[in-house]
N, CA, C and O atoms as a GROMACS GRO file, in nm:
protein
  544
    1UNK      N    1  -2.514 -14.196  -1.090
    1UNK     CA    2  -2.643 -14.147  -1.045
    1UNK      C    3  -2.682 -14.027  -1.130
    1UNK      O    4  -2.602 -13.934  -1.148
    2UNK      N    5  -2.803 -14.029  -1.183
    2UNK     CA    6  -2.853 -13.921  -1.267
    2UNK      C    7  -2.909 -13.810  -1.180
    2UNK      O    8  -2.979 -13.836  -1.082
    3UNK      N    9  -2.878 -13.686  -1.216
    3UNK     CA   10  -2.930 -13.571  -1.143
    3UNK      C   11  -3.070 -13.538  -1.194
    3UNK      O   12  -3.093 -13.537  -1.315
    4UNK      N   13  -3.161 -13.510  -1.103
    4UNK     CA   14  -3.296 -13.467  -1.137
    4UNK      C   15  -3.324 -13.337  -1.063
    4UNK      O   16  -3.290 -13.323  -0.945
    5UNK      N   17  -3.386 -13.243  -1.131
    5UNK     CA   18  -3.418 -13.117  -1.062
    5UNK      C   19  -3.519 -13.143  -0.951
    5UNK      O   20  -3.590 -13.243  -0.952
    6UNK      N   21  -3.524 -13.050  -0.856
    6UNK     CA   22  -3.621 -13.063  -0.747
    6UNK      C   23  -3.763 -13.069  -0.800
    6UNK      O   24  -3.790 -13.033  -0.914
    7UNK      N   25  -3.851 -13.115  -0.717
    7UNK     CA   26  -3.991 -13.128  -0.754
    7UNK      C   27  -4.056 -12.992  -0.772
    7UNK      O   28  -4.013 -12.893  -0.712
    8UNK      N   29  -4.157 -12.988  -0.854
    8UNK     CA   30  -4.236 -12.867  -0.870
    8UNK      C   31  -4.376 -12.892  -0.813
    8UNK      O   32  -4.417 -13.006  -0.791
    9UNK      N   33  -4.446 -12.784  -0.789
    9UNK     CA   34  -4.584 -12.792  -0.742
    9UNK      C   35  -4.666 -12.877  -0.839
    9UNK      O   36  -4.746 -12.960  -0.797
   10UNK      N   37  -4.648 -12.855  -0.970
   10UNK     CA   38  -4.725 -12.929  -1.070
   10UNK      C   39  -4.693 -13.079  -1.067
   10UNK      O   40  -4.783 -13.161  -1.084
   11UNK      N   41  -4.564 -13.115  -1.045
   11UNK     CA   42  -4.526 -13.256  -1.034
   11UNK      C   43  -4.607 -13.325  -0.924
   11UNK      O   44  -4.665 -13.431  -0.944
   12UNK      N   45  -4.608 -13.261  -0.809
   12UNK     CA   46  -4.672 -13.320  -0.691
   12UNK      C   47  -4.824 -13.321  -0.706
   12UNK      O   48  -4.890 -13.419  -0.672
   13UNK      N   49  -4.878 -13.212  -0.757
   13UNK     CA   50  -5.023 -13.205  -0.778
   13UNK      C   51  -5.069 -13.315  -0.874
   13UNK      O   52  -5.173 -13.377  -0.851
   14UNK      N   53  -4.992 -13.340  -0.979
   14UNK     CA   54  -5.027 -13.444  -1.075
   14UNK      C   55  -5.017 -13.583  -1.012
   14UNK      O   56  -5.103 -13.668  -1.034
   15UNK      N   57  -4.912 -13.606  -0.934
   15UNK     CA   58  -4.896 -13.736  -0.868
   15UNK      C   59  -5.009 -13.761  -0.768
   15UNK      O   60  -5.063 -13.871  -0.760
   16UNK      N   61  -5.043 -13.658  -0.692
   16UNK     CA   62  -5.152 -13.670  -0.595
   16UNK      C   63  -5.286 -13.694  -0.666
   16UNK      O   64  -5.367 -13.774  -0.621
   17UNK      N   65  -5.308 -13.625  -0.777
   17UNK     CA   66  -5.432 -13.643  -0.853
   17UNK      C   67  -5.443 -13.786  -0.905
   17UNK      O   68  -5.552 -13.842  -0.908
   18UNK      N   69  -5.330 -13.845  -0.946
   18UNK     CA   70  -5.332 -13.985  -0.992
   18UNK      C   71  -5.370 -14.079  -0.879
   18UNK      O   72  -5.448 -14.172  -0.900
   19UNK      N   73  -5.316 -14.056  -0.760
   19UNK     CA   74  -5.349 -14.139  -0.644
   19UNK      C   75  -5.498 -14.129  -0.612
   19UNK      O   76  -5.565 -14.230  -0.594
   20UNK      N   77  -5.549 -14.006  -0.605
   20UNK     CA   78  -5.690 -13.985  -0.571
   20UNK      C   79  -5.781 -14.045  -0.679
   20UNK      O   80  -5.881 -14.108  -0.646
   21UNK      N   81  -5.746 -14.025  -0.806
   21UNK     CA   82  -5.829 -14.079  -0.915
   21UNK      C   83  -5.833 -14.231  -0.911
   21UNK      O   84  -5.940 -14.291  -0.926
   22UNK      N   85  -5.718 -14.294  -0.890
   22UNK     CA   86  -5.714 -14.441  -0.885
   22UNK      C   87  -5.794 -14.492  -0.766
   22UNK      O   88  -5.867 -14.590  -0.778
   23UNK      N   89  -5.779 -14.426  -0.651
   23UNK     CA   90  -5.854 -14.466  -0.532
   23UNK      C   91  -6.004 -14.450  -0.557
   23UNK      O   92  -6.082 -14.539  -0.522
   24UNK      N   93  -6.044 -14.339  -0.617
   24UNK     CA   94  -6.187 -14.312  -0.638
   24UNK      C   95  -6.251 -14.413  -0.732
   24UNK      O   96  -6.373 -14.432  -0.731
   25UNK      N   97  -6.169 -14.477  -0.814
   25UNK     CA   98  -6.219 -14.577  -0.908
   25UNK      C   99  -6.192 -14.720  -0.859
   25UNK      O  100  -6.219 -14.817  -0.930
   26UNK      N  101  -6.141 -14.732  -0.737
   26UNK     CA  102  -6.100 -14.862  -0.682
   26UNK      C  103  -6.014 -14.936  -0.785
   26UNK      O  104  -6.031 -15.056  -0.806
   27UNK      N  105  -5.923 -14.864  -0.846
   27UNK     CA  106  -5.834 -14.918  -0.948
   27UNK      C  107  -5.706 -14.966  -0.880
   27UNK      O  108  -5.611 -14.890  -0.863
   28UNK      N  109  -5.706 -15.092  -0.841
   28UNK     CA  110  -5.598 -15.148  -0.761
   28UNK      C  111  -5.461 -15.126  -0.825
   28UNK      O  112  -5.369 -15.077  -0.759
   29UNK      N  113  -5.446 -15.162  -0.950
   29UNK     CA  114  -5.316 -15.153  -1.016
   29UNK      C  115  -5.267 -15.009  -1.024
   29UNK      O  116  -5.153 -14.980  -0.988
   30UNK      N  117  -5.352 -14.919  -1.071
   30UNK     CA  118  -5.312 -14.778  -1.085
   30UNK      C  119  -5.283 -14.715  -0.949
   30UNK      O  120  -5.196 -14.630  -0.936
   31UNK      N  121  -5.357 -14.758  -0.848
   31UNK     CA  122  -5.337 -14.703  -0.713
   31UNK      C  123  -5.201 -14.745  -0.657
   31UNK      O  124  -5.123 -14.660  -0.615
   32UNK      N  125  -5.173 -14.873  -0.657
   32UNK     CA  126  -5.052 -14.920  -0.590
   32UNK      C  127  -4.924 -14.892  -0.667
   32UNK      O  128  -4.816 -14.890  -0.608
   33UNK      N  129  -4.933 -14.871  -0.798
   33UNK     CA  130  -4.813 -14.837  -0.874
   33UNK      C  131  -4.762 -14.698  -0.836
   33UNK      O  132  -4.649 -14.662  -0.867
   34UNK      N  133  -4.847 -14.620  -0.768
   34UNK     CA  134  -4.808 -14.486  -0.723
   34UNK      C  135  -4.725 -14.486  -0.595
   34UNK      O  136  -4.674 -14.382  -0.555
   35UNK      N  137  -4.711 -14.604  -0.531
   35UNK     CA  138  -4.638 -14.615  -0.405
   35UNK      C  139  -4.511 -14.697  -0.422
   35UNK      O  140  -4.509 -14.795  -0.497
   36UNK      N  141  -4.406 -14.657  -0.354
   36UNK     CA  142  -4.282 -14.735  -0.355
   36UNK      C  143  -4.305 -14.865  -0.279
   36UNK      O  144  -4.392 -14.872  -0.192
   37UNK      N  145  -4.227 -14.966  -0.310
   37UNK     CA  146  -4.242 -15.097  -0.244
   37UNK      C  147  -4.221 -15.086  -0.094
   37UNK      O  148  -4.280 -15.162  -0.017
   38UNK      N  149  -4.136 -14.992  -0.051
   38UNK     CA  150  -4.107 -14.978   0.092
   38UNK      C  151  -4.188 -14.867   0.159
   38UNK      O  152  -4.154 -14.822   0.268
   39UNK      N  153  -4.294 -14.823   0.093
   39UNK     CA  154  -4.380 -14.719   0.151
   39UNK      C  155  -4.442 -14.768   0.282
   39UNK      O  156  -4.469 -14.888   0.298
   40UNK      N  157  -4.465 -14.675   0.374
   40UNK     CA  158  -4.530 -14.707   0.501
   40UNK      C  159  -4.666 -14.637   0.505
   40UNK      O  160  -4.688 -14.537   0.437
   41UNK      N  161  -4.756 -14.692   0.588
   41UNK     CA  162  -4.893 -14.643   0.593
   41UNK      C  163  -4.940 -14.641   0.738
   41UNK      O  164  -4.924 -14.738   0.811
   42UNK      N  165  -5.000 -14.529   0.778
   42UNK     CA  166  -5.058 -14.516   0.911
   42UNK      C  167  -5.204 -14.476   0.890
   42UNK      O  168  -5.234 -14.365   0.845
   43UNK      N  169  -5.293 -14.568   0.925
   43UNK     CA  170  -5.437 -14.545   0.910
   43UNK      C  171  -5.502 -14.553   1.047
   43UNK      O  172  -5.476 -14.646   1.123
   44UNK      N  173  -5.586 -14.458   1.080
   44UNK     CA  174  -5.653 -14.457   1.210
   44UNK      C  175  -5.745 -14.577   1.228
   44UNK      O  176  -5.784 -14.609   1.340
   45UNK      N  177  -5.778 -14.644   1.121
   45UNK     CA  178  -5.867 -14.760   1.128
   45UNK      C  179  -5.792 -14.890   1.154
   45UNK      O  180  -5.853 -14.995   1.174
   46UNK      N  181  -5.659 -14.885   1.152
   46UNK     CA  182  -5.577 -15.005   1.173
   46UNK      C  183  -5.503 -14.996   1.306
   46UNK      O  184  -5.474 -14.887   1.354
   47UNK      N  185  -5.474 -15.111   1.363
   47UNK     CA  186  -5.411 -15.114   1.496
   47UNK      C  187  -5.258 -15.105   1.492
   47UNK      O  188  -5.193 -15.106   1.596
   48UNK      N  189  -5.202 -15.096   1.371
   48UNK     CA  190  -5.056 -15.088   1.360
   48UNK      C  191  -5.018 -15.019   1.230
   48UNK      O  192  -5.099 -15.007   1.138
   49UNK      N  193  -4.894 -14.974   1.224
   49UNK     CA  194  -4.841 -14.915   1.101
   49UNK      C  195  -4.815 -15.029   1.002
   49UNK      O  196  -4.765 -15.135   1.040
   50UNK      N  197  -4.848 -15.008   0.878
   50UNK     CA  198  -4.816 -15.104   0.772
   50UNK      C  199  -4.678 -15.067   0.721
   50UNK      O  200  -4.656 -14.955   0.675
   51UNK      N  201  -4.585 -15.161   0.729
   51UNK     CA  202  -4.443 -15.132   0.706
   51UNK      C  203  -4.397 -15.139   0.561
   51UNK      O  204  -4.284 -15.103   0.531
   52UNK      N  205  -4.484 -15.185   0.472
   52UNK     CA  206  -4.449 -15.189   0.330
   52UNK      C  207  -4.575 -15.198   0.246
   52UNK      O  208  -4.682 -15.237   0.294
   53UNK      N  209  -4.561 -15.162   0.120
   53UNK     CA  210  -4.676 -15.159   0.030
   53UNK      C  211  -4.748 -15.294   0.025
   53UNK      O  212  -4.871 -15.298   0.022
   54UNK      N  213  -4.674 -15.403   0.026
   54UNK     CA  214  -4.738 -15.535   0.016
   54UNK      C  215  -4.834 -15.562   0.132
   54UNK      O  216  -4.933 -15.633   0.114
   55UNK      N  217  -4.806 -15.507   0.250
   55UNK     CA  218  -4.898 -15.524   0.362
   55UNK      C  219  -5.030 -15.453   0.334
   55UNK      O  220  -5.138 -15.506   0.364
   56UNK      N  221  -5.022 -15.333   0.278
   56UNK     CA  222  -5.143 -15.259   0.243
   56UNK      C  223  -5.218 -15.330   0.129
   56UNK      O  224  -5.341 -15.336   0.130
   57UNK      N  225  -5.144 -15.381   0.033
   57UNK     CA  226  -5.208 -15.453  -0.078
   57UNK      C  227  -5.288 -15.573  -0.027
   57UNK      O  228  -5.397 -15.601  -0.077
   58UNK      N  229  -5.234 -15.644   0.071
   58UNK     CA  230  -5.305 -15.758   0.131
   58UNK      C  231  -5.433 -15.710   0.200
   58UNK      O  232  -5.538 -15.772   0.186
   59UNK      N  233  -5.422 -15.601   0.275
   59UNK     CA  234  -5.539 -15.545   0.342
   59UNK      C  235  -5.643 -15.502   0.238
   59UNK      O  236  -5.762 -15.532   0.254
   60UNK      N  237  -5.601 -15.432   0.135
   60UNK     CA  238  -5.689 -15.387   0.027
   60UNK      C  239  -5.763 -15.506  -0.036
   60UNK      O  240  -5.884 -15.500  -0.058
   61UNK      N  241  -5.689 -15.612  -0.064
   61UNK     CA  242  -5.751 -15.731  -0.125
   61UNK      C  243  -5.857 -15.791  -0.033
   61UNK      O  244  -5.958 -15.842  -0.080
   62UNK      N  245  -5.835 -15.785   0.098
   62UNK     CA  246  -5.936 -15.836   0.192
   62UNK      C  247  -6.062 -15.750   0.188
   62UNK      O  248  -6.173 -15.802   0.198
   63UNK      N  249  -6.044 -15.618   0.172
   63UNK     CA  250  -6.159 -15.530   0.158
   63UNK      C  251  -6.238 -15.564   0.032
   63UNK      O  252  -6.360 -15.573   0.034
   64UNK      N  253  -6.165 -15.582  -0.079
   64UNK     CA  254  -6.231 -15.616  -0.205
   64UNK      C  255  -6.307 -15.748  -0.192
   64UNK      O  256  -6.419 -15.762  -0.243
   65UNK      N  257  -6.246 -15.845  -0.126
   65UNK     CA  258  -6.310 -15.976  -0.107
   65UNK      C  259  -6.440 -15.962  -0.028
   65UNK      O  260  -6.533 -16.042  -0.045
   66UNK      N  261  -6.446 -15.861   0.059
   66UNK     CA  262  -6.567 -15.836   0.138
   66UNK      C  263  -6.670 -15.754   0.060
   66UNK      O  264  -6.778 -15.725   0.112
   67UNK      N  265  -6.639 -15.716  -0.064
   67UNK     CA  266  -6.732 -15.642  -0.148
   67UNK      C  267  -6.713 -15.491  -0.146
   67UNK      O  268  -6.793 -15.419  -0.206
   68UNK      N  269  -6.610 -15.443  -0.078
   68UNK     CA  270  -6.584 -15.299  -0.066
   68UNK      C  271  -6.545 -15.240  -0.200
   68UNK      O  272  -6.468 -15.298  -0.276
   69UNK      N  273  -6.601 -15.122  -0.229
   69UNK     CA  274  -6.565 -15.044  -0.348
   69UNK      C  275  -6.585 -14.896  -0.316
   69UNK      O  276  -6.678 -14.859  -0.244
   70UNK      N  277  -6.499 -14.813  -0.368
   70UNK     CA  278  -6.515 -14.669  -0.355
   70UNK      C  279  -6.608 -14.623  -0.467
   70UNK      O  280  -6.591 -14.662  -0.583
   71UNK      N  281  -6.705 -14.541  -0.433
   71UNK     CA  282  -6.795 -14.487  -0.535
   71UNK      C  283  -6.769 -14.339  -0.562
   71UNK      O  284  -6.805 -14.287  -0.668
   72UNK      N  285  -6.705 -14.272  -0.466
   72UNK     CA  286  -6.672 -14.130  -0.485
   72UNK      C  287  -6.561 -14.091  -0.389
   72UNK      O  288  -6.558 -14.137  -0.275
   73UNK      N  289  -6.472 -14.006  -0.435
   73UNK     CA  290  -6.365 -13.954  -0.351
   73UNK      C  291  -6.338 -13.811  -0.393
   73UNK      O  292  -6.303 -13.784  -0.508
   74UNK      N  293  -6.354 -13.718  -0.298
   74UNK     CA  294  -6.334 -13.576  -0.326
   74UNK      C  295  -6.221 -13.523  -0.239
   74UNK      O  296  -6.219 -13.542  -0.118
   75UNK      N  297  -6.128 -13.456  -0.303
   75UNK     CA  298  -6.014 -13.395  -0.235
   75UNK      C  299  -6.036 -13.244  -0.227
   75UNK      O  300  -6.076 -13.182  -0.325
   76UNK      N  301  -6.009 -13.186  -0.110
   76UNK     CA  302  -6.020 -13.042  -0.092
   76UNK      C  303  -5.914 -12.994   0.006
   76UNK      O  304  -5.846 -13.074   0.070
   77UNK      N  305  -5.902 -12.863   0.017
   77UNK     CA  306  -5.810 -12.802   0.113
   77UNK      C  307  -5.667 -12.855   0.095
   77UNK      O  308  -5.599 -12.888   0.192
   78UNK      N  309  -5.623 -12.862  -0.029
   78UNK     CA  310  -5.492 -12.920  -0.060
   78UNK      C  311  -5.377 -12.826  -0.024
   78UNK      O  312  -5.387 -12.704  -0.036
   79UNK      N  313  -5.268 -12.889   0.020
   79UNK     CA  314  -5.145 -12.816   0.051
   79UNK      C  315  -5.027 -12.898   0.001
   79UNK      O  316  -5.025 -13.020   0.015
   80UNK      N  317  -4.930 -12.830  -0.059
   80UNK     CA  318  -4.810 -12.897  -0.107
   80UNK      C  319  -4.689 -12.823  -0.052
   80UNK      O  320  -4.676 -12.702  -0.069
   81UNK      N  321  -4.601 -12.897   0.014
   81UNK     CA  322  -4.475 -12.843   0.065
   81UNK      C  323  -4.362 -12.908  -0.014
   81UNK      O  324  -4.348 -13.030  -0.012
   82UNK      N  325  -4.282 -12.828  -0.082
   82UNK     CA  326  -4.171 -12.879  -0.162
   82UNK      C  327  -4.043 -12.879  -0.081
   82UNK      O  328  -4.008 -12.780  -0.017
   83UNK      N  329  -3.973 -12.993  -0.085
   83UNK     CA  330  -3.849 -13.009  -0.007
   83UNK      C  331  -3.745 -13.079  -0.094
   83UNK      O  332  -3.703 -13.191  -0.063
   84UNK      N  333  -3.702 -13.015  -0.202
   84UNK     CA  334  -3.605 -13.076  -0.294
   84UNK      C  335  -3.669 -13.190  -0.371
   84UNK      O  336  -3.764 -13.170  -0.446
   85UNK      N  337  -3.615 -13.312  -0.352
   85UNK     CA  338  -3.669 -13.431  -0.418
   85UNK      C  339  -3.782 -13.496  -0.340
   85UNK      O  340  -3.828 -13.604  -0.375
   86UNK      N  341  -3.826 -13.430  -0.233
   86UNK     CA  342  -3.934 -13.482  -0.150
   86UNK      C  343  -4.040 -13.373  -0.136
   86UNK      O  344  -4.009 -13.253  -0.138
   87UNK      N  345  -4.165 -13.416  -0.121
   87UNK     CA  346  -4.273 -13.319  -0.101
   87UNK      C  347  -4.378 -13.381  -0.012
   87UNK      O  348  -4.398 -13.503  -0.009
   88UNK      N  349  -4.446 -13.294   0.062
   88UNK     CA  350  -4.555 -13.336   0.150
   88UNK      C  351  -4.684 -13.280   0.092
   88UNK      O  352  -4.699 -13.159   0.074
   89UNK      N  353  -4.776 -13.370   0.062
   89UNK     CA  354  -4.907 -13.333   0.012
   89UNK      C  355  -5.008 -13.365   0.121
   89UNK      O  356  -5.010 -13.477   0.172
   90UNK      N  357  -5.091 -13.269   0.157
   90UNK     CA  358  -5.196 -13.297   0.255
   90UNK      C  359  -5.327 -13.239   0.202
   90UNK      O  360  -5.329 -13.141   0.127
   91UNK      N  361  -5.436 -13.302   0.244
   91UNK     CA  362  -5.568 -13.258   0.199
   91UNK      C  363  -5.675 -13.317   0.288
   91UNK      O  364  -5.650 -13.407   0.369
   92UNK      N  365  -5.796 -13.265   0.272
   92UNK     CA  366  -5.914 -13.325   0.333
   92UNK      C  367  -5.975 -13.414   0.226
   92UNK      O  368  -5.978 -13.378   0.108
   93UNK      N  369  -6.023 -13.530   0.267
   93UNK     CA  370  -6.076 -13.624   0.169
   93UNK      C  371  -6.211 -13.678   0.216
   93UNK      O  372  -6.225 -13.728   0.328
   94UNK      N  373  -6.307 -13.668   0.128
   94UNK     CA  374  -6.442 -13.720   0.153
   94UNK      C  375  -6.460 -13.842   0.065
   94UNK      O  376  -6.456 -13.833  -0.058
   95UNK      N  377  -6.479 -13.958   0.128
   95UNK     CA  378  -6.489 -14.083   0.055
   95UNK      C  379  -6.624 -14.148   0.081
   95UNK      O  380  -6.668 -14.159   0.195
   96UNK      N  381  -6.688 -14.192  -0.026
   96UNK     CA  382  -6.812 -14.268  -0.015
   96UNK      C  383  -6.787 -14.405  -0.075
   96UNK      O  384  -6.730 -14.418  -0.184
   97UNK      N  385  -6.831 -14.508  -0.003
   97UNK     CA  386  -6.815 -14.645  -0.052
   97UNK      C  387  -6.950 -14.701  -0.093
   97UNK      O  388  -7.054 -14.640  -0.069
   98UNK      N  389  -6.948 -14.818  -0.154
   98UNK     CA  390  -7.067 -14.877  -0.213
   98UNK      C  391  -7.178 -14.907  -0.112
   98UNK      O  392  -7.292 -14.930  -0.153
   99UNK      N  393  -7.150 -14.908   0.016
   99UNK     CA  394  -7.255 -14.930   0.117
   99UNK      C  395  -7.328 -14.799   0.147
   99UNK      O  396  -7.428 -14.799   0.219
  100UNK      N  397  -7.278 -14.688   0.092
  100UNK     CA  398  -7.337 -14.557   0.118
  100UNK      C  399  -7.268 -14.484   0.232
  100UNK      O  400  -7.298 -14.367   0.257
  101UNK      N  401  -7.177 -14.550   0.301
  101UNK     CA  402  -7.103 -14.487   0.411
  101UNK      C  403  -7.009 -14.381   0.355
  101UNK      O  404  -6.939 -14.404   0.256
  102UNK      N  405  -7.007 -14.264   0.419
  102UNK     CA  406  -6.918 -14.156   0.380
  102UNK      C  407  -6.828 -14.122   0.498
  102UNK      O  408  -6.875 -14.108   0.611
  103UNK      N  409  -6.699 -14.108   0.470
  103UNK     CA  410  -6.603 -14.068   0.573
  103UNK      C  411  -6.540 -13.936   0.534
  103UNK      O  412  -6.521 -13.906   0.417
  104UNK      N  413  -6.508 -13.858   0.636
  104UNK     CA  414  -6.436 -13.732   0.618
  104UNK      C  415  -6.303 -13.747   0.693
  104UNK      O  416  -6.300 -13.768   0.814
  105UNK      N  417  -6.194 -13.737   0.618
  105UNK     CA  418  -6.064 -13.761   0.679
  105UNK      C  419  -5.962 -13.659   0.629
  105UNK      O  420  -5.984 -13.588   0.531
  106UNK      N  421  -5.851 -13.654   0.701
  106UNK     CA  422  -5.733 -13.577   0.659
  106UNK      C  423  -5.631 -13.680   0.615
  106UNK      O  424  -5.616 -13.787   0.675
  107UNK      N  425  -5.560 -13.644   0.509
  107UNK     CA  426  -5.459 -13.738   0.460
  107UNK      C  427  -5.333 -13.661   0.428
  107UNK      O  428  -5.337 -13.550   0.375
  108UNK      N  429  -5.221 -13.722   0.461
  108UNK     CA  430  -5.091 -13.670   0.423
  108UNK      C  431  -5.020 -13.779   0.344
  108UNK      O  432  -5.013 -13.894   0.386
  109UNK      N  433  -4.967 -13.741   0.230
  109UNK     CA  434  -4.888 -13.833   0.148
  109UNK      C  435  -4.752 -13.767   0.125
  109UNK      O  436  -4.744 -13.653   0.080
  110UNK      N  437  -4.647 -13.840   0.154
  110UNK     CA  438  -4.511 -13.792   0.128
  110UNK      C  439  -4.464 -13.855  -0.003
  110UNK      O  440  -4.464 -13.977  -0.019
  111UNK      N  441  -4.426 -13.769  -0.096
  111UNK     CA  442  -4.375 -13.814  -0.226
  111UNK      C  443  -4.225 -13.792  -0.232
  111UNK      O  444  -4.172 -13.699  -0.172
  112UNK      N  445  -4.158 -13.879  -0.306
  112UNK     CA  446  -4.013 -13.866  -0.324
  112UNK      C  447  -3.976 -13.906  -0.466
  112UNK      O  448  -4.024 -14.006  -0.519
  113UNK      N  449  -3.889 -13.825  -0.527
  113UNK     CA  450  -3.836 -13.861  -0.658
  113UNK      C  451  -3.711 -13.945  -0.636
  113UNK      O  452  -3.615 -13.900  -0.574
  114UNK      N  453  -3.712 -14.067  -0.688
  114UNK     CA  454  -3.600 -14.158  -0.666
  114UNK      C  455  -3.489 -14.134  -0.770
  114UNK      O  456  -3.501 -14.045  -0.854
  115UNK      N  457  -3.383 -14.215  -0.764
  115UNK     CA  458  -3.268 -14.198  -0.852
  115UNK      C  459  -3.302 -14.219  -1.000
  115UNK      O  460  -3.228 -14.172  -1.087
  116UNK      N  461  -3.411 -14.288  -1.028
  116UNK     CA  462  -3.451 -14.310  -1.167
  116UNK      C  463  -3.537 -14.196  -1.220
  116UNK      O  464  -3.567 -14.191  -1.340
  117UNK      N  465  -3.577 -14.104  -1.132
  117UNK     CA  466  -3.661 -13.993  -1.173
  117UNK      C  467  -3.808 -14.017  -1.146
  117UNK      O  468  -3.890 -13.928  -1.169
  118UNK      N  469  -3.843 -14.136  -1.098
  118UNK     CA  470  -3.984 -14.166  -1.068
  118UNK      C  471  -4.028 -14.093  -0.943
  118UNK      O  472  -3.954 -14.085  -0.845
  119UNK      N  473  -4.149 -14.040  -0.946
  119UNK     CA  474  -4.208 -13.973  -0.830
  119UNK      C  475  -4.310 -14.068  -0.769
  119UNK      O  476  -4.415 -14.095  -0.827
  120UNK      N  477  -4.277 -14.119  -0.651
  120UNK     CA  478  -4.361 -14.218  -0.584
  120UNK      C  479  -4.395 -14.174  -0.443
  120UNK      O  480  -4.320 -14.100  -0.379
  121UNK      N  481  -4.509 -14.221  -0.396
  121UNK     CA  482  -4.548 -14.197  -0.257
  121UNK      C  483  -4.467 -14.294  -0.170
  121UNK      O  484  -4.457 -14.413  -0.199
  122UNK      N  485  -4.410 -14.240  -0.061
  122UNK     CA  486  -4.329 -14.322   0.029
  122UNK      C  487  -4.393 -14.335   0.168
  122UNK      O  488  -4.350 -14.417   0.249
  123UNK      N  489  -4.496 -14.252   0.194
  123UNK     CA  490  -4.566 -14.261   0.322
  123UNK      C  491  -4.705 -14.200   0.306
  123UNK      O  492  -4.723 -14.100   0.237
  124UNK      N  493  -4.802 -14.264   0.370
  124UNK     CA  494  -4.938 -14.212   0.374
  124UNK      C  495  -4.989 -14.219   0.516
  124UNK      O  496  -4.973 -14.320   0.584
  125UNK      N  497  -5.051 -14.110   0.561
  125UNK     CA  498  -5.110 -14.105   0.695
  125UNK      C  499  -5.253 -14.055   0.681
  125UNK      O  500  -5.278 -13.952   0.619
  126UNK      N  501  -5.345 -14.128   0.740
  126UNK     CA  502  -5.487 -14.094   0.732
  126UNK      C  503  -5.542 -14.082   0.874
  126UNK      O  504  -5.521 -14.169   0.958
  127UNK      N  505  -5.614 -13.972   0.898
  127UNK     CA  506  -5.675 -13.952   1.029
  127UNK      C  507  -5.816 -13.896   1.010
  127UNK      O  508  -5.844 -13.836   0.906
  128UNK      N  509  -5.903 -13.914   1.109
  128UNK     CA  510  -6.039 -13.860   1.095
  128UNK      C  511  -6.036 -13.708   1.098
  128UNK      O  512  -5.958 -13.647   1.172
  129UNK      N  513  -6.123 -13.647   1.020
  129UNK     CA  514  -6.138 -13.502   1.023
  129UNK      C  515  -6.225 -13.468   1.143
  129UNK      O  516  -6.333 -13.526   1.159
  130UNK      N  517  -6.182 -13.376   1.228
  130UNK     CA  518  -6.264 -13.340   1.344
  130UNK      C  519  -6.404 -13.296   1.300
  130UNK      O  520  -6.419 -13.227   1.199
  131UNK      N  521  -6.505 -13.336   1.375
  131UNK     CA  522  -6.644 -13.303   1.343
  131UNK      C  523  -6.663 -13.154   1.318
  131UNK      O  524  -6.742 -13.116   1.231
  132UNK      N  525  -6.592 -13.071   1.391
  132UNK     CA  526  -6.608 -12.926   1.379
  132UNK      C  527  -6.563 -12.873   1.243
  132UNK      O  528  -6.599 -12.762   1.204
  133UNK      N  529  -6.483 -12.953   1.170
  133UNK     CA  530  -6.430 -12.907   1.042
  133UNK      C  531  -6.502 -12.971   0.923
  133UNK      O  532  -6.478 -12.931   0.809
  134UNK      N  533  -6.589 -13.068   0.947
  134UNK     CA  534  -6.651 -13.142   0.837
  134UNK      C  535  -6.740 -13.056   0.750
  134UNK      O  536  -6.760 -13.089   0.633
  135UNK      N  537  -6.794 -12.949   0.802
  135UNK     CA  538  -6.889 -12.867   0.726
  135UNK      C  539  -6.822 -12.764   0.635
  135UNK      O  540  -6.891 -12.698   0.558
  136UNK      N  541  -6.690 -12.749   0.642
  136UNK     CA  542  -6.627 -12.647   0.559
  136UNK      C  543  -6.607 -12.691   0.418
  136UNK      O  544  -6.555 -12.616   0.336
   0.00000   0.00000   0.00000
């Protein structure tokens, strides 16, 4: 097993920026390559936890088939907590899709550096931003 130094703020910020950029461009390949195969997902819009990346990929493909596309995604109020080879990234995210609908949500992504040195997201949690906080 190869030793890798703990994560840095810059490592996590760059990984999170890649996720946000890929999402904002509806870039399926670039988006999902940022997640481990066994990543889990909790979305307030879904009735259950998605237990692996492939479940989310199937859901994503159904959205695309319905004509869904992201037209803008803005990240703000970012926070990074470093925990050795794991880090918690949280932020407020404003997303606009091609229908003109805009959502304001909070998102947490847990990143982990694996034994190969790759930094991948292993969990994502999305919840609505309370109305009282949307104006900040």
